mmCIF file as gemmi writes it, N, C-alpha and C atoms, coordinates in Angstrom:
data_model
loop_
_atom_site.group_PDB
_atom_site.id
_atom_site.type_symbol
_atom_site.label_atom_id
_atom_site.label_alt_id
_atom_site.label_comp_id
_atom_site.label_asym_id
_atom_site.label_entity_id
_atom_site.label_seq_id
_atom_site.pdbx_PDB_ins_code
_atom_site.Cartn_x
_atom_site.Cartn_y
_atom_site.Cartn_z
_atom_site.occupancy
_atom_site.B_iso_or_equiv
_atom_site.pdbx_formal_charge
_atom_site.auth_seq_id
_atom_site.auth_asym_id
_atom_site.pdbx_PDB_model_num
ATOM 1 N N . UNK Axp A 1 ? -4.589 -9.589 18.223 1 0 ? 1 A 1
ATOM 2 C CA . UNK Axp A 1 ? -4.893 -8.434 19.008 1 0 ? 1 A 1
ATOM 3 C C . UNK Axp A 1 ? -5.711 -7.465 18.136 1 0 ? 1 A 1
ATOM 4 N N . UNK Axp A 2 ? -6.632 -6.789 18.681 1 0 ? 2 A 1
ATOM 5 C CA . UNK Axp A 2 ? -7.393 -5.804 18.026 1 0 ? 2 A 1
ATOM 6 C C . UNK Axp A 2 ? -7.265 -4.438 18.766 1 0 ? 2 A 1
ATOM 7 N N . UNK Axp A 3 ? -7.433 -3.335 18.079 1 0 ? 3 A 1
ATOM 8 C CA . UNK Axp A 3 ? -7.375 -2.013 18.569 1 0 ? 3 A 1
ATOM 9 C C . UNK Axp A 3 ? -8.73 -1.397 18.291 1 0 ? 3 A 1
ATOM 10 N N . UNK Axp A 4 ? -9.457 -0.935 19.313 1 0 ? 4 A 1
ATOM 11 C CA . UNK Axp A 4 ? -10.752 -0.223 19.134 1 0 ? 4 A 1
ATOM 12 C C . UNK Axp A 4 ? -10.516 1.149 19.025 1 0 ? 4 A 1
ATOM 13 N N . UNK Axp A 5 ? -10.902 1.791 17.788 1 0 ? 5 A 1
ATOM 14 C CA . UNK Axp A 5 ? -10.557 3.208 17.566 1 0 ? 5 A 1
ATOM 15 C C . UNK Axp A 5 ? -11.8 3.972 17.007 1 0 ? 5 A 1
ATOM 16 N N . UNK Axp A 6 ? -11.677 5.234 16.941 1 0 ? 6 A 1
ATOM 17 C CA . UNK Axp A 6 ? -12.777 6.089 16.486 1 0 ? 6 A 1
ATOM 18 C C . UNK Axp A 6 ? -12.454 6.53 15.003 1 0 ? 6 A 1
ATOM 19 N N . UNK Axp A 7 ? -13.463 6.521 14.169 1 0 ? 7 A 1
ATOM 20 C CA . UNK Axp A 7 ? -13.232 6.987 12.793 1 0 ? 7 A 1
ATOM 21 C C . UNK Axp A 7 ? -14.281 8.124 12.607 1 0 ? 7 A 1
ATOM 22 N N . UNK Axp A 8 ? -13.704 9.194 12.127 1 0 ? 8 A 1
ATOM 23 C CA . UNK Axp A 8 ? -14.516 10.346 11.716 1 0 ? 8 A 1
ATOM 24 C C . UNK Axp A 8 ? -14.493 10.467 10.195 1 0 ? 8 A 1
ATOM 25 N N . UNK Axp A 9 ? -15.594 10.732 9.544 1 0 ? 9 A 1
ATOM 26 C CA . UNK Axp A 9 ? -15.633 10.879 8.154 1 0 ? 9 A 1
ATOM 27 C C . UNK Axp A 9 ? -16.39 12.13 7.8 1 0 ? 9 A 1
ATOM 28 N N . UNK Axp A 10 ? -15.902 12.918 6.95 1 0 ? 10 A 1
ATOM 29 C CA . UNK Axp A 10 ? -16.595 14.088 6.432 1 0 ? 10 A 1
ATOM 30 C C . UNK Axp A 10 ? -16.356 14.318 4.977 1 0 ? 10 A 1
ATOM 31 N N . UNK Axp A 11 ? -17.176 15.071 4.325 1 0 ? 11 A 1
ATOM 32 C CA . UNK Axp A 11 ? -17.057 15.4 2.92 1 0 ? 11 A 1
ATOM 33 C C . UNK Axp A 11 ? -16.349 16.717 2.848 1 0 ? 11 A 1
ATOM 34 N N . UNK Axp A 12 ? -15.28 16.789 2.031 1 0 ? 12 A 1
ATOM 35 C CA . UNK Axp A 12 ? -14.509 18.022 1.819 1 0 ? 12 A 1
ATOM 36 C C . UNK Axp A 12 ? -14.359 18.175 0.291 1 0 ? 12 A 1
ATOM 37 N N . UNK Axp A 13 ? -15.177 19.11 -0.3 1 0 ? 13 A 1
ATOM 38 C CA . UNK Axp A 13 ? -15.198 19.239 -1.726 1 0 ? 13 A 1
ATOM 39 C C . UNK Axp A 13 ? -15.822 18.029 -2.318 1 0 ? 13 A 1
ATOM 40 N N . UNK Axp A 14 ? -15.128 17.372 -3.289 1 0 ? 14 A 1
ATOM 41 C CA . UNK Axp A 14 ? -15.645 16.151 -3.813 1 0 ? 14 A 1
ATOM 42 C C . UNK Axp A 14 ? -14.924 14.916 -3.34 1 0 ? 14 A 1
ATOM 43 N N . UNK Axp A 15 ? -14.237 15.026 -2.221 1 0 ? 15 A 1
ATOM 44 C CA . UNK Axp A 15 ? -13.602 13.899 -1.601 1 0 ? 15 A 1
ATOM 45 C C . UNK Axp A 15 ? -14.145 13.647 -0.173 1 0 ? 15 A 1
ATOM 46 N N . UNK Axp A 16 ? -13.93 12.42 0.275 1 0 ? 16 A 1
ATOM 47 C CA . UNK Axp A 16 ? -14.315 12.112 1.682 1 0 ? 16 A 1
ATOM 48 C C . UNK Axp A 16 ? -13.06 11.944 2.48 1 0 ? 16 A 1
ATOM 49 N N . UNK Axp A 17 ? -13 12.544 3.623 1 0 ? 17 A 1
ATOM 50 C CA . UNK Axp A 17 ? -11.806 12.451 4.511 1 0 ? 17 A 1
ATOM 51 C C . UNK Axp A 17 ? -12.14 11.605 5.63 1 0 ? 17 A 1
ATOM 52 N N . UNK Axp A 18 ? -11.327 10.681 5.988 1 0 ? 18 A 1
ATOM 53 C CA . UNK Axp A 18 ? -11.471 9.825 7.166 1 0 ? 18 A 1
ATOM 54 C C . UNK Axp A 18 ? -10.346 10.124 8.101 1 0 ? 18 A 1
ATOM 55 N N . UNK Axp A 19 ? -10.652 10.15 9.417 1 0 ? 19 A 1
ATOM 56 C CA . UNK Axp A 19 ? -9.658 10.592 10.447 1 0 ? 19 A 1
ATOM 57 C C . UNK Axp A 19 ? -9.782 9.711 11.685 1 0 ? 19 A 1
ATOM 58 N N . UNK Axp A 20 ? -8.653 9.281 12.215 1 0 ? 20 A 1
ATOM 59 C CA . UNK Axp A 20 ? -8.649 8.563 13.512 1 0 ? 20 A 1
ATOM 60 C C . UNK Axp A 20 ? -8.01 9.436 14.533 1 0 ? 20 A 1
ATOM 61 N N . UNK Axp A 21 ? -8.788 10.104 15.405 1 0 ? 21 A 1
ATOM 62 C CA . UNK Axp A 21 ? -8.215 11.026 16.376 1 0 ? 21 A 1
ATOM 63 C C . UNK Axp A 21 ? -7.299 10.438 17.401 1 0 ? 21 A 1
ATOM 64 N N . UNK Axp A 22 ? -7.522 9.212 17.745 1 0 ? 22 A 1
ATOM 65 C CA . UNK Axp A 22 ? -6.602 8.549 18.822 1 0 ? 22 A 1
ATOM 66 C C . UNK Axp A 22 ? -5.191 8.419 18.251 1 0 ? 22 A 1
ATOM 67 N N . UNK Axp A 23 ? -5.046 8.094 16.943 1 0 ? 23 A 1
ATOM 68 C CA . UNK Axp A 23 ? -3.682 7.902 16.334 1 0 ? 23 A 1
ATOM 69 C C . UNK Axp A 23 ? -3.258 9.092 15.575 1 0 ? 23 A 1
ATOM 70 N N . UNK Axp A 24 ? -4.149 10.146 15.361 1 0 ? 24 A 1
ATOM 71 C CA . UNK Axp A 24 ? -3.793 11.318 14.567 1 0 ? 24 A 1
ATOM 72 C C . UNK Axp A 24 ? -3.451 10.886 13.193 1 0 ? 24 A 1
ATOM 73 N N . UNK Axp A 25 ? -4.182 10.005 12.558 1 0 ? 25 A 1
ATOM 74 C CA . UNK Axp A 25 ? -3.949 9.539 11.209 1 0 ? 25 A 1
ATOM 75 C C . UNK Axp A 25 ? -5.137 9.78 10.343 1 0 ? 25 A 1
ATOM 76 N N . UNK Axp A 26 ? -4.917 10.437 9.156 1 0 ? 26 A 1
ATOM 77 C CA . UNK Axp A 26 ? -6.137 10.707 8.222 1 0 ? 26 A 1
ATOM 78 C C . UNK Axp A 26 ? -5.836 10.036 6.893 1 0 ? 26 A 1
ATOM 79 N N . UNK Axp A 27 ? -6.846 9.878 6.139 1 0 ? 27 A 1
ATOM 80 C CA . UNK Axp A 27 ? -6.757 9.441 4.757 1 0 ? 27 A 1
ATOM 81 C C . UNK Axp A 27 ? -7.961 9.998 4 1 0 ? 27 A 1
ATOM 82 N N . UNK Axp A 28 ? -8.108 9.653 2.685 1 0 ? 28 A 1
ATOM 83 C CA . UNK Axp A 28 ? -9.291 10.149 1.938 1 0 ? 28 A 1
ATOM 84 C C . UNK Axp A 28 ? -9.621 9.146 0.85 1 0 ? 28 A 1
ATOM 85 N N . UNK Axp A 29 ? -10.708 9.452 0.251 1 0 ? 29 A 1
ATOM 86 C CA . UNK Axp A 29 ? -11.145 8.575 -0.884 1 0 ? 29 A 1
ATOM 87 C C . UNK Axp A 29 ? -12.27 9.193 -1.667 1 0 ? 29 A 1
ATOM 88 N N . UNK Axp A 30 ? -12.587 8.737 -2.858 1 0 ? 30 A 1
ATOM 89 C CA . UNK Axp A 30 ? -13.666 9.301 -3.654 1 0 ? 30 A 1
ATOM 90 C C . UNK Axp A 30 ? -15.06 8.999 -3.157 1 0 ? 30 A 1
ATOM 91 N N . UNK Axp A 31 ? -15.159 8.053 -2.289 1 0 ? 31 A 1
ATOM 92 C CA . UNK Axp A 31 ? -16.416 7.78 -1.563 1 0 ? 31 A 1
ATOM 93 C C . UNK Axp A 31 ? -16.12 7.354 -0.216 1 0 ? 31 A 1
ATOM 94 N N . UNK Axp A 32 ? -17.181 7.15 0.618 1 0 ? 32 A 1
ATOM 95 C CA . UNK Axp A 32 ? -17.076 6.761 2.048 1 0 ? 32 A 1
ATOM 96 C C . UNK Axp A 32 ? -16.322 5.476 2.153 1 0 ? 32 A 1
ATOM 97 N N . UNK Axp A 33 ? -16.687 4.502 1.364 1 0 ? 33 A 1
ATOM 98 C CA . UNK Axp A 33 ? -16.043 3.134 1.479 1 0 ? 33 A 1
ATOM 99 C C . UNK Axp A 33 ? -14.506 3.239 1.205 1 0 ? 33 A 1
ATOM 100 N N . UNK Axp A 34 ? -14.16 3.988 0.231 1 0 ? 34 A 1
ATOM 101 C CA . UNK Axp A 34 ? -12.732 4.112 -0.236 1 0 ? 34 A 1
ATOM 102 C C . UNK Axp A 34 ? -11.994 4.872 0.903 1 0 ? 34 A 1
ATOM 103 N N . UNK Axp A 35 ? -12.597 5.89 1.529 1 0 ? 35 A 1
ATOM 104 C CA . UNK Axp A 35 ? -11.969 6.641 2.652 1 0 ? 35 A 1
ATOM 105 C C . UNK Axp A 35 ? -11.76 5.785 3.829 1 0 ? 35 A 1
ATOM 106 N N . UNK Axp A 36 ? -12.689 4.922 4.147 1 0 ? 36 A 1
ATOM 107 C CA . UNK Axp A 36 ? -12.564 3.96 5.19 1 0 ? 36 A 1
ATOM 108 C C . UNK Axp A 36 ? -11.444 2.989 5.022 1 0 ? 36 A 1
ATOM 109 N N . UNK Axp A 37 ? -11.443 2.406 3.76 1 0 ? 37 A 1
ATOM 110 C CA . UNK Axp A 37 ? -10.415 1.445 3.423 1 0 ? 37 A 1
ATOM 111 C C . UNK Axp A 37 ? -9.019 2.04 3.406 1 0 ? 37 A 1
ATOM 112 N N . UNK Axp A 38 ? -8.935 3.22 2.935 1 0 ? 38 A 1
ATOM 113 C CA . UNK Axp A 38 ? -7.592 3.948 2.926 1 0 ? 38 A 1
ATOM 114 C C . UNK Axp A 38 ? -7.14 4.3 4.307 1 0 ? 38 A 1
ATOM 115 N N . UNK Axp A 39 ? -8.08 4.621 5.267 1 0 ? 39 A 1
ATOM 116 C CA . UNK Axp A 39 ? -7.668 4.935 6.638 1 0 ? 39 A 1
ATOM 117 C C . UNK Axp A 39 ? -7.153 3.622 7.279 1 0 ? 39 A 1
ATOM 118 N N . UNK Axp A 40 ? -7.85 2.544 7.139 1 0 ? 40 A 1
ATOM 119 C CA . UNK Axp A 40 ? -7.449 1.314 7.778 1 0 ? 40 A 1
ATOM 120 C C . UNK Axp A 40 ? -6.068 0.95 7.266 1 0 ? 40 A 1
ATOM 121 N N . UNK Axp A 41 ? -5.764 1.065 5.916 1 0 ? 41 A 1
ATOM 122 C CA . UNK Axp A 41 ? -4.481 0.78 5.365 1 0 ? 41 A 1
ATOM 123 C C . UNK Axp A 41 ? -3.415 1.664 5.969 1 0 ? 41 A 1
ATOM 124 N N . UNK Axp A 42 ? -3.689 2.972 6.137 1 0 ? 42 A 1
ATOM 125 C CA . UNK Axp A 42 ? -2.756 3.927 6.668 1 0 ? 42 A 1
ATOM 126 C C . UNK Axp A 42 ? -2.497 3.528 8.118 1 0 ? 42 A 1
ATOM 127 N N . UNK Axp A 43 ? -3.381 3.107 8.958 1 0 ? 43 A 1
ATOM 128 C CA . UNK Axp A 43 ? -3.272 2.715 10.283 1 0 ? 43 A 1
ATOM 129 C C . UNK Axp A 43 ? -2.393 1.504 10.325 1 0 ? 43 A 1
ATOM 130 N N . UNK Axp A 44 ? -2.73 0.448 9.527 1 0 ? 44 A 1
ATOM 131 C CA . UNK Axp A 44 ? -1.928 -0.731 9.537 1 0 ? 44 A 1
ATOM 132 C C . UNK Axp A 44 ? -0.439 -0.481 9.083 1 0 ? 44 A 1
ATOM 133 N N . UNK Axp A 45 ? -0.182 0.349 8.105 1 0 ? 45 A 1
ATOM 134 C CA . UNK Axp A 45 ? 1.154 0.733 7.738 1 0 ? 45 A 1
ATOM 135 C C . UNK Axp A 45 ? 1.915 1.386 8.932 1 0 ? 45 A 1
ATOM 136 N N . UNK Axp A 46 ? 1.217 2.3 9.612 1 0 ? 46 A 1
ATOM 137 C CA . UNK Axp A 46 ? 1.825 3.041 10.712 1 0 ? 46 A 1
ATOM 138 C C . UNK Axp A 46 ? 2.183 2.073 11.828 1 0 ? 46 A 1
ATOM 139 N N . UNK Axp A 47 ? 1.238 1.144 12.125 1 0 ? 47 A 1
ATOM 140 C CA . UNK Axp A 47 ? 1.525 0.131 13.215 1 0 ? 47 A 1
ATOM 141 C C . UNK Axp A 47 ? 2.716 -0.73 12.781 1 0 ? 47 A 1
ATOM 142 N N . UNK Axp A 48 ? 2.699 -1.199 11.595 1 0 ? 48 A 1
ATOM 143 C CA . UNK Axp A 48 ? 3.769 -2.113 11.055 1 0 ? 48 A 1
ATOM 144 C C . UNK Axp A 48 ? 5.126 -1.388 11.218 1 0 ? 48 A 1
ATOM 145 N N . UNK Axp A 49 ? 5.218 -0.058 10.862 1 0 ? 49 A 1
ATOM 146 C CA . UNK Axp A 49 ? 6.436 0.658 10.983 1 0 ? 49 A 1
ATOM 147 C C . UNK Axp A 49 ? 6.875 0.825 12.436 1 0 ? 49 A 1
ATOM 148 N N . UNK Axp A 50 ? 5.911 1.141 13.365 1 0 ? 50 A 1
ATOM 149 C CA . UNK Axp A 50 ? 6.343 1.23 14.734 1 0 ? 50 A 1
ATOM 150 C C . UNK Axp A 50 ? 6.827 -0.111 15.293 1 0 ? 50 A 1
ATOM 151 N N . UNK Axp A 51 ? 6.31 -1.152 14.847 1 0 ? 51 A 1
ATOM 152 C CA . UNK Axp A 51 ? 6.823 -2.534 15.244 1 0 ? 51 A 1
ATOM 153 C C . UNK Axp A 51 ? 8.217 -2.722 14.75 1 0 ? 51 A 1
ATOM 154 N N . UNK Axp A 52 ? 8.46 -2.404 13.435 1 0 ? 52 A 1
ATOM 155 C CA . UNK Axp A 52 ? 9.824 -2.555 12.851 1 0 ? 52 A 1
ATOM 156 C C . UNK Axp A 52 ? 10.809 -1.674 13.666 1 0 ? 52 A 1
ATOM 157 N N . UNK Axp A 53 ? 10.426 -0.515 14.075 1 0 ? 53 A 1
ATOM 158 C CA . UNK Axp A 53 ? 11.333 0.398 14.71 1 0 ? 53 A 1
ATOM 159 C C . UNK Axp A 53 ? 11.484 0.007 16.243 1 0 ? 53 A 1
ATOM 160 N N . UNK Axp A 54 ? 10.587 -0.84 16.717 1 0 ? 54 A 1
ATOM 161 C CA . UNK Axp A 54 ? 10.641 -1.183 18.153 1 0 ? 54 A 1
ATOM 162 C C . UNK Axp A 54 ? 9.999 -0.136 19.017 1 0 ? 54 A 1
ATOM 163 N N . UNK Axp A 55 ? 9.165 0.674 18.472 1 0 ? 55 A 1
ATOM 164 C CA . UNK Axp A 55 ? 8.423 1.761 19.277 1 0 ? 55 A 1
ATOM 165 C C . UNK Axp A 55 ? 6.929 1.562 19.36 1 0 ? 55 A 1
ATOM 166 N N . UNK Axp A 56 ? 6.493 0.365 19.086 1 0 ? 56 A 1
ATOM 167 C CA . UNK Axp A 56 ? 4.991 0.04 19.137 1 0 ? 56 A 1
ATOM 168 C C . UNK Axp A 56 ? 4.423 0.337 20.5 1 0 ? 56 A 1
ATOM 169 N N . UNK Axp A 57 ? 5.133 -0.227 21.486 1 0 ? 57 A 1
ATOM 170 C CA . UNK Axp A 57 ? 4.571 -0.03 22.914 1 0 ? 57 A 1
ATOM 171 C C . UNK Axp A 57 ? 4.499 1.434 23.369 1 0 ? 57 A 1
ATOM 172 N N . UNK Axp A 58 ? 5.534 2.21 22.909 1 0 ? 58 A 1
ATOM 173 C CA . UNK Axp A 58 ? 5.523 3.63 23.176 1 0 ? 58 A 1
ATOM 174 C C . UNK Axp A 58 ? 4.397 4.32 22.364 1 0 ? 58 A 1
ATOM 175 N N . UNK Axp A 59 ? 4.281 3.988 21.134 1 0 ? 59 A 1
ATOM 176 C CA . UNK Axp A 59 ? 3.224 4.501 20.328 1 0 ? 59 A 1
ATOM 177 C C . UNK Axp A 59 ? 1.815 4.285 20.963 1 0 ? 59 A 1
ATOM 178 N N . UNK Axp A 60 ? 1.545 3.103 21.35 1 0 ? 60 A 1
ATOM 179 C CA . UNK Axp A 60 ? 0.316 2.753 21.962 1 0 ? 60 A 1
ATOM 180 C C . UNK Axp A 60 ? 0.039 3.605 23.279 1 0 ? 60 A 1
ATOM 181 N N . UNK Axp A 61 ? 1.113 3.718 24.068 1 0 ? 61 A 1
ATOM 182 C CA . UNK Axp A 61 ? 0.97 4.481 25.262 1 0 ? 61 A 1
ATOM 183 C C . UNK Axp A 61 ? 0.712 6.054 24.951 1 0 ? 61 A 1
ATOM 184 N N . UNK Axp A 62 ? 1.439 6.538 23.984 1 0 ? 62 A 1
ATOM 185 C CA . UNK Axp A 62 ? 1.285 7.996 23.6 1 0 ? 62 A 1
ATOM 186 C C . UNK Axp A 62 ? -0.069 8.222 23.081 1 0 ? 62 A 1
ATOM 187 N N . UNK Axp A 63 ? -0.689 7.244 22.445 1 0 ? 63 A 1
ATOM 188 C CA . UNK Axp A 63 ? -2.017 7.416 21.84 1 0 ? 63 A 1
ATOM 189 C C . UNK Axp A 63 ? -3.19 7.316 22.891 1 0 ? 63 A 1
ATOM 190 N N . UNK Axp A 64 ? -2.815 6.947 24.105 1 0 ? 64 A 1
ATOM 191 C CA . UNK Axp A 64 ? -3.836 6.847 25.155 1 0 ? 64 A 1
ATOM 192 C C . UNK Axp A 64 ? -4.539 5.529 25.097 1 0 ? 64 A 1
ATOM 193 N N . UNK Axp A 65 ? -4.039 4.52 24.492 1 0 ? 65 A 1
ATOM 194 C CA . UNK Axp A 65 ? -4.661 3.241 24.38 1 0 ? 65 A 1
ATOM 195 C C . UNK Axp A 65 ? -4.292 2.312 25.632 1 0 ? 65 A 1
ATOM 196 N N . UNK Axp A 66 ? -5.147 1.621 26.052 1 0 ? 66 A 1
ATOM 197 C CA . UNK Axp A 66 ? -4.897 0.636 27.211 1 0 ? 66 A 1
ATOM 198 C C . UNK Axp A 66 ? -5.546 -0.725 26.894 1 0 ? 66 A 1
ATOM 199 N N . UNK Axp A 67 ? -5 -1.737 27.512 1 0 ? 67 A 1
ATOM 200 C CA . UNK Axp A 67 ? -5.463 -3.119 27.282 1 0 ? 67 A 1
ATOM 201 C C . UNK Axp A 67 ? -6.74 -3.33 28.13 1 0 ? 67 A 1
ATOM 202 N N . UNK Axp A 68 ? -7.84 -3.602 27.449 1 0 ? 68 A 1
ATOM 203 C CA . UNK Axp A 68 ? -9.091 -3.81 28.241 1 0 ? 68 A 1
ATOM 204 C C . UNK Axp A 68 ? -9.375 -5.364 28.452 1 0 ? 68 A 1
ATOM 205 N N . UNK Axp A 69 ? -8.739 -6.167 27.672 1 0 ? 69 A 1
ATOM 206 C CA . UNK Axp A 69 ? -8.597 -7.645 27.876 1 0 ? 69 A 1
ATOM 207 C C . UNK Axp A 69 ? -7.395 -8.128 27.114 1 0 ? 69 A 1
ATOM 208 N N . UNK Axp A 70 ? -7.243 -9.366 27.189 1 0 ? 70 A 1
ATOM 209 C CA . UNK Axp A 70 ? -5.997 -10.006 26.542 1 0 ? 70 A 1
ATOM 210 C C . UNK Axp A 70 ? -5.885 -9.721 25.064 1 0 ? 70 A 1
ATOM 211 N N . UNK Axp A 71 ? -7.051 -9.45 24.371 1 0 ? 71 A 1
ATOM 212 C CA . UNK Axp A 71 ? -7.013 -9.281 22.937 1 0 ? 71 A 1
ATOM 213 C C . UNK Axp A 71 ? -7.365 -7.992 22.379 1 0 ? 71 A 1
ATOM 214 N N . UNK Axp A 72 ? -7.762 -6.978 23.271 1 0 ? 72 A 1
ATOM 215 C CA . UNK Axp A 72 ? -8.237 -5.728 22.778 1 0 ? 72 A 1
ATOM 216 C C . UNK Axp A 72 ? -7.642 -4.54 23.422 1 0 ? 72 A 1
ATOM 217 N N . UNK Axp A 73 ? -7.109 -3.626 22.623 1 0 ? 73 A 1
ATOM 218 C CA . UNK Axp A 73 ? -6.661 -2.314 23.158 1 0 ? 73 A 1
ATOM 219 C C . UNK Axp A 73 ? -7.658 -1.304 22.843 1 0 ? 73 A 1
ATOM 220 N N . UNK Axp A 74 ? -7.986 -0.33 23.765 1 0 ? 74 A 1
ATOM 221 C CA . UNK Axp A 74 ? -9.017 0.669 23.485 1 0 ? 74 A 1
ATOM 222 C C . UNK Axp A 74 ? -8.611 1.943 24.118 1 0 ? 74 A 1
ATOM 223 N N . UNK Axp A 75 ? -9.272 3.014 23.696 1 0 ? 75 A 1
ATOM 224 C CA . UNK Axp A 75 ? -9 4.361 24.333 1 0 ? 75 A 1
ATOM 225 C C . UNK Axp A 75 ? -9.808 4.37 25.669 1 0 ? 75 A 1
ATOM 226 N N . UNK Axp A 76 ? -9.331 5.354 26.39 1 0 ? 76 A 1
ATOM 227 C CA . UNK Axp A 76 ? -9.956 5.494 27.767 1 0 ? 76 A 1
ATOM 228 C C . UNK Axp A 76 ? -11.283 6.152 27.655 1 0 ? 76 A 1
ATOM 229 N N . UNK Axp A 77 ? -11.567 6.818 26.47 1 0 ? 77 A 1
ATOM 230 C CA . UNK Axp A 77 ? -12.876 7.397 26.333 1 0 ? 77 A 1
ATOM 231 C C . UNK Axp A 77 ? -13.602 6.818 25.138 1 0 ? 77 A 1
ATOM 232 N N . UNK Axp A 78 ? -14.838 6.897 25.137 1 0 ? 78 A 1
ATOM 233 C CA . UNK Axp A 78 ? -15.639 6.316 24.008 1 0 ? 78 A 1
ATOM 234 C C . UNK Axp A 78 ? -16.53 7.404 23.395 1 0 ? 78 A 1
ATOM 235 N N . UNK Axp A 79 ? -16.544 7.52 22.116 1 0 ? 79 A 1
ATOM 236 C CA . UNK Axp A 79 ? -17.477 8.463 21.474 1 0 ? 79 A 1
ATOM 237 C C . UNK Axp A 79 ? -18.876 7.849 21.568 1 0 ? 79 A 1
ATOM 238 N N . UNK Axp A 80 ? -19.841 8.618 22.089 1 0 ? 80 A 1
ATOM 239 C CA . UNK Axp A 80 ? -21.177 8.109 22.232 1 0 ? 80 A 1
ATOM 240 C C . UNK Axp A 80 ? -22.149 8.881 21.355 1 0 ? 80 A 1
ATOM 241 N N . UNK Axp A 81 ? -21.706 9.989 20.764 1 0 ? 81 A 1
ATOM 242 C CA . UNK Axp A 81 ? -22.579 10.736 19.886 1 0 ? 81 A 1
ATOM 243 C C . UNK Axp A 81 ? -21.889 11.835 19.082 1 0 ? 81 A 1
ATOM 244 N N . UNK Axp A 82 ? -22.318 12.11 17.952 1 0 ? 82 A 1
ATOM 245 C CA . UNK Axp A 82 ? -21.786 13.175 17.159 1 0 ? 82 A 1
ATOM 246 C C . UNK Axp A 82 ? -22.881 13.819 16.402 1 0 ? 82 A 1
ATOM 247 N N . UNK Axp A 83 ? -23.151 15.149 16.756 1 0 ? 83 A 1
ATOM 248 C CA . UNK Axp A 83 ? -24.285 15.825 16.154 1 0 ? 83 A 1
ATOM 249 C C . UNK Axp A 83 ? -23.832 17.164 15.792 1 0 ? 83 A 1
ATOM 250 N N . UNK Axp A 84 ? -23.953 17.643 14.611 1 0 ? 84 A 1
ATOM 251 C CA . UNK Axp A 84 ? -23.722 19.039 14.288 1 0 ? 84 A 1
ATOM 252 C C . UNK Axp A 84 ? -24.589 19.974 14.98 1 0 ? 84 A 1
ATOM 253 N N . UNK Axp A 85 ? -24.058 21.105 15.531 1 0 ? 85 A 1
ATOM 254 C CA . UNK Axp A 85 ? -24.934 22.102 16.182 1 0 ? 85 A 1
ATOM 255 C C . UNK Axp A 85 ? -24.636 23.475 15.619 1 0 ? 85 A 1
ATOM 256 N N . UNK Axp A 86 ? -25.548 24.392 15.757 1 0 ? 86 A 1
ATOM 257 C CA . UNK Axp A 86 ? -25.441 25.755 15.414 1 0 ? 86 A 1
ATOM 258 C C . UNK Axp A 86 ? -25.496 26.619 16.638 1 0 ? 86 A 1
ATOM 259 N N . UNK Axp A 87 ? -24.523 27.609 16.68 1 0 ? 87 A 1
ATOM 260 C CA . UNK Axp A 87 ? -24.456 28.476 17.717 1 0 ? 87 A 1
ATOM 261 C C . UNK Axp A 87 ? -24.52 29.932 17.234 1 0 ? 87 A 1
ATOM 262 N N . UNK Axp A 88 ? -25.384 30.734 17.713 1 0 ? 88 A 1
ATOM 263 C CA . UNK Axp A 88 ? -25.48 32.122 17.192 1 0 ? 88 A 1
ATOM 264 C C . UNK Axp A 88 ? -24.365 32.929 17.842 1 0 ? 88 A 1
ATOM 265 N N . UNK Axp A 89 ? -23.665 33.708 17.023 1 0 ? 89 A 1
ATOM 266 C CA . UNK Axp A 89 ? -22.58 34.543 17.575 1 0 ? 89 A 1
ATOM 267 C C . UNK Axp A 89 ? -22.8 36.044 17.186 1 0 ? 89 A 1
């Protein structure tokens, strides 16, 4: 089974932060690659723990994931663009 998720990455000081909004899980690294790797590890640990506790199905439901076919869970919404904007105030 696969889970299709969104990953946000931004630079904060001298670190890169990676965040998965659907699961509300974040991690960081010294570069983009390390931040991505650490986020995937954090997600896998979280999923493993929910399976051990018997709360995986509840976790998936609370995160807004649904089965789109027999092998893939996905969010109901899909990020199609991300662009910084400036607004005068």
